[in-house]
C-alpha positions in Angstrom: 66.1 45.9 53.3 67.1 46.2 56.9 65.2 48.6 59.2 67.1 50.2 62.0 65.5 49.2 65.4 66.1 52.7 66.8 64.0 54.1 64.0 61.2 51.7 64.9 61.4 52.6 68.6 61.3 56.3 67.8 58.2 55.8 65.6 56.5 53.8 68.3 57.3 56.5 71.0 55.8 59.2 68.7 52.6 57.2 68.2 52.2 56.5 71.9 52.9 60.2 72.8 50.4 61.3 70.2 47.7 59.0 71.7 48.5 60.1 75.3 48.4 63.7 74.4 45.4 63.5 72.1 42.1 65.0 73.1 38.7 65.6 71.7 38.1 69.3 71.6 34.6 70.7 71.3 34.0 74.4 71.2 37.5 75.2 72.3 37.2 73.1 75.4 38.8 69.7 76.1 36.1 67.2 76.7 38.1 63.9 76.7 41.6 62.7 77.2 42.8 59.1 77.1 43.6 59.3 80.9 40.5 61.0 82.1 38.7 59.5 85.0 35.3 58.1 84.2 32.5 57.2 86.6 33.0 53.6 87.6 31.6 52.4 90.9 33.8 50.2 93.1 31.8 47.4 94.6 34.6 46.1 96.7 35.1 49.3 98.7 33.9 50.0 102.3 33.8 53.5 103.6 33.0 54.2 107.2 32.7 57.6 109.0 32.6 58.7 112.6 33.1 61.9 114.6 36.0 62.1 117.0 38.1 64.5 119.1 41.5 65.1 117.6 44.6 67.1 118.6 45.9 69.2 115.6 49.7 69.3 115.8 50.8 71.3 112.8 51.6 75.0 113.3 48.7 77.3 112.8 46.0 74.6 113.0 43.5 75.1 115.8 40.9 72.4 115.7 40.1 69.6 118.1 37.3 67.7 116.3 37.2 65.8 113.0 35.0 63.7 110.8 37.1 60.5 110.4 36.8 58.4 107.2 38.1 54.8 106.9 38.4 53.5 103.3 38.9 49.8 103.1 39.9 47.9 100.0 38.0 44.6 100.0 39.1 43.5 96.5 41.9 41.2 95.5 43.7 44.1 93.7 45.6 47.1 94.9 43.7 50.4 94.8 45.5 53.7 94.1 43.5 56.7 95.2 44.7 59.6 93.1 42.5 62.2 94.9 39.7 62.2 97.5 37.3 65.1 97.8 34.6 65.6 100.4 31.5 67.6 99.6 29.0 69.0 102.2 25.4 68.5 101.3 22.0 69.2 102.8 20.5 72.3 104.3 22.4 71.8 107.6 26.1 72.3 106.9 28.7 70.6 109.0 30.9 73.1 110.8 34.1 72.6 108.8 37.3 74.2 110.1 37.8 77.5 108.3 41.3 76.5 107.1 40.4 73.1 105.9 42.1 72.1 102.6 39.9 73.4 99.8 40.2 71.4 96.6 42.0 73.1 93.7 40.2 70.8 91.2 36.7 71.1 92.7 36.5 74.3 94.7 33.2 73.4 96.5 34.9 70.4 98.0 37.5 69.7 100.6 40.7 67.8 99.7 41.3 64.8 102.0 44.9 64.0 102.9 46.6 60.7 103.6 49.8 59.4 105.1 51.7 59.7 108.3 51.5 63.5 108.5 48.3 63.9 106.5 50.1 65.7 103.7 49.6 63.4 100.6 46.5 63.6 98.4 47.1 60.1 97.0 47.6 56.7 98.6 48.0 53.1 97.6 45.7 50.7 99.5 46.7 47.0 99.2 44.0 44.3 99.1 42.5 43.8 102.5 44.0 47.0 104.0 42.4 50.3 104.8 43.4 54.0 104.8 42.3 56.6 107.3 41.7 60.3 106.6 39.7 63.1 108.2 38.0 66.4 107.6 38.8 69.0 110.3 35.8 70.5 112.2 35.4 73.8 114.0 33.3 72.4 116.8 32.0 69.0 118.1 29.2 67.4 116.1 26.9 64.6 117.3 25.6 61.7 115.3 21.9 62.6 115.6 22.4 66.0 113.9 24.4 64.4 111.0 23.4 60.7 110.9 25.0 58.2 108.5 23.8 58.9 104.9 23.5 62.6 105.5 27.1 63.6 106.2 28.1 64.5 102.7 29.6 62.9 99.6 33.0 61.4 99.0 34.3 61.8 95.4 37.4 59.7 94.6 39.5 59.5 91.5 41.3 56.1 91.5 43.2 53.5 89.5 42.5 49.8 90.0 43.1 46.8 87.9 44.7 49.0 85.2 41.6 51.2 84.8 40.9 54.7 85.9 37.6 55.6 87.5 35.6 57.9 89.7 33.8 56.5 92.7 31.2 58.7 94.5 29.6 57.7 97.8 27.0 59.3 100.0 28.2 59.2 103.6 
């Protein structure tokens, strides 16, 4: 008996697509999918922040100050950041620019952008390299009012070494 290789390929594709599309549903709500991001702390990541003046150049933007974030990949493997969201925290709220990019996935947070024109929500950081991003501010802020460790929380969905994960860091 000879089995057609196309038939085997079609069966394999159907099995893989069923696994990718499968989910555990509880109470009518999806609670797990094979490609969900799970909390997994990256130990080889360095995140630095500082306040800076900045000249907004896109039409309609009127801000001159930012909270800069530098994300450095100190591992030996590429790091693909799928999404980075910044959350304010504490009783004193940082003066975020009113038209800052609100996250569609997490509405209490601000979507951080990457790339040459700060338009991309994702970025690939090679080993030993870093990526810069920022949160636009409405007015200048000094370090003593928002010291390191009290500036907010960075939430990142990422892929590294073939695994998806969520990294959360207090800044």
